[in-house]
Steps between C-alpha positions, in 0.01 A plus 500: 500500500765476766737212472689435817868437457632167627615511853874536540667199660557540868862588573705229659576567861853628531742290697575691820838665496573347840453150360728571206756650732492201732533258209794692357657511844472132589491293181882488454522323836237239408744243345708505817196461726367213288838323507509514881140393557522212250724330755178406676399277206553128566796351312543126470842376391466159342780252499833504672726622228689821499350639185370854490153562641327815375252639752233766442722747684786422260275584205382816675860601566567483127211738439629716787843535338348573157270768643781665696743510210230608254387781728858615557570515127169662409514769767879538487528464874817598680785248477624304796752658730856377441491294820173332405628433149808326638312291757234390252729471198807326641320164550441481125876492441560238772217283371626523142850392606364203696284398203762515224766327713265219603559144386135497385411852376157387378403384849654809657288720275186403693673606821609823333137583420383423856774707665440782254131496588547500878804722551492740204172535311243480781700733733548741210124498433432576867745790497335644188138455610517600868498877463455630854418406856133437425590241239747344741235470771256339258754227417596423860132508589439235234781294653321516835165403345661208316664386822169506687334289228781245486530501879127430541530205262802375693328519840199318354735227374647454847165498677337256256805280441510576128846655482833357390639197678712581806614242757241254372206741507353718226517818703773715345360832377601553137214712368415451135860416405481129576749266670763539227549867599481497878683833517246678280242586764764574763663747262174674412389520864836640611486765228152601609592506868792736438295719265219528756747574779657783298159654429410477869828640635528803270148564379478779242341823634241502222406132547146413611448459872437125471833420334722484808275270711425284196870468412588421862232231519616350171862484617398320820262262324762398243720363777273195518530373140871582504540278805290224344719498189766326715765677290808564710663716234193723472484536879864605525473745209181653644652549845810668353308721256229580756759605758668722241169664409423568866842651564485716188160627610652626828551353844180641647284358226694174518434460872131580459468257211679221685279557804197434278627243252674254732207438738258484207718248318537289815123499553428410137760226465554360849188605687265330255733206448542567129772253412693600813668162559615455141607864479707456815666191352569688178651792688719267705628335183649833389762479775553125464587480132869453570446232767237268356374640171189352345504371143399831344780682677750226413398522134540876510851479646592242236373719216679802643823303493426392142443862396832614644668208326361613164626851565851379576510332161362802313573799728446784251181421308369182671358191334231693313138588564285194573822301538470411868285184454735357236810552716340424838568126523863545400560728800254370762569230757312172513300637793281704264147361477315444174257785567256647747163340565200716412133422545172648615317822409309318229800322345627146527834385631807553285870566529605859441845497333777704660589736217661785694702554821212694665735794545481774238852624563649154455279435198630815333856420606487147359327589173638851436821508699652804667385723216135421559519504879676837502243653268189361671608526865656840434180629346286374787740653755489833314120503508500425873762759595360778281147423614594519868692824443196663342314447826759724670569776247681732736428794724254753368341270240168326541448129436220480245293182470668331794247216488610420145864504605442268793314255279766512227791443738314234700394302193846517340671398823255212545583371154874538555484299824259241360738437211730336756243219524316515168536594135274592210248250370126448505206731430592744779827588324335788310442675832876492560546719194228737620663527843839584351327750272342674800837505674671646193224758452543627854879479520628584151235680296588841634302733726122485513369648175126542457391466142252784538767732632283578801683607815489289811211618721604709799341254742702215351822706514449579869415137587793362301738748661375397845544134408853569386584684824358217711691236302828693539436561870394150592655282228 
């Protein structure tokens, strides 16, 4: 009698090696991508106080830092270059001095944590996680996608009259950030515009054919929500950074880009009448701030004067982190208003307290003195100068990943110029740390090193060499 043996269990289908390889290749970048894209989540800041508001992106940035440091320790990744270690490490010393010398160290400790997050830990995580040009392009691509999402929300707010209040109408485009952070959407859109422009101007040779036209279209389209943000500081910073990106890309490319971008922007903004009258008034006010400044400009001048007054009293270490609000009234004139009016975009009317001078350099100077300003401004200048120099490495050497370099320099320059009119604060602040991390990765993390050790493809070497020759010949 034959007894059949039980059938053997069917073997589990093996996971394709390509899938495992792709997962191993991209998963370290996932925390960074999630942190950027979470900026699209709506954030509602309740109340008018100056207490800390933790956004989903702030929580994600904590996970980002933990993943980056854990991966670096587990895999024993290469240490930072000496220049990167100085730029990212020196702020810790300046922040510690400003905290321990503060009249209220407990209050300053919260500022210490915020500055450490934005200017040390998040940039360090970006430097550690962005391994090569492909990773870099993924991050700046996410910036462009985020900008398109926030820009679409902002345009919808203007068209439907559901934005933040501006000149008596709820038409100001603020995206999902709300009226208490009117610079949030403008910042995100400007980042995305510059990132898209860099991808369009110096498209990688191995990029898909659709990338350049898509990036060009995105850069042009983002002009509209940027205009509807009615943010003069963002406009100025974008013009300066955009001009620098065009010039660094080469005169020929710059002329071709201007020939396309300017008419398209005029058609989108002026031709369709998208806020053209209010935009014109806002532009005119830039040159009239010294003649007949409006209340917001007058408040800004008053707070700038208060910040310099604090510095004169404590020139070395400042009044301490988070100390500006406590010392403001003792140094400001009676012309300072009680706060800015905010309303619209789903929130009721309230007064937004004036807790900073709306100038990052003066905020650092007043709260951290010359020590802090030297460390922070010196680090930002080093990132800018070294980043620009890497785009022109010298005769006989090719410029690899020129699109990444253009984006890094443009984003860092935008932030440096915008800091003349704004400071950190609000949900979009995490992106500031990511931008400085991208700038530091390009400028200070050494030459391009591919983790796989694979050589640069011959096609890419030839294209990069040609790009370098054109930039030197025309730039």
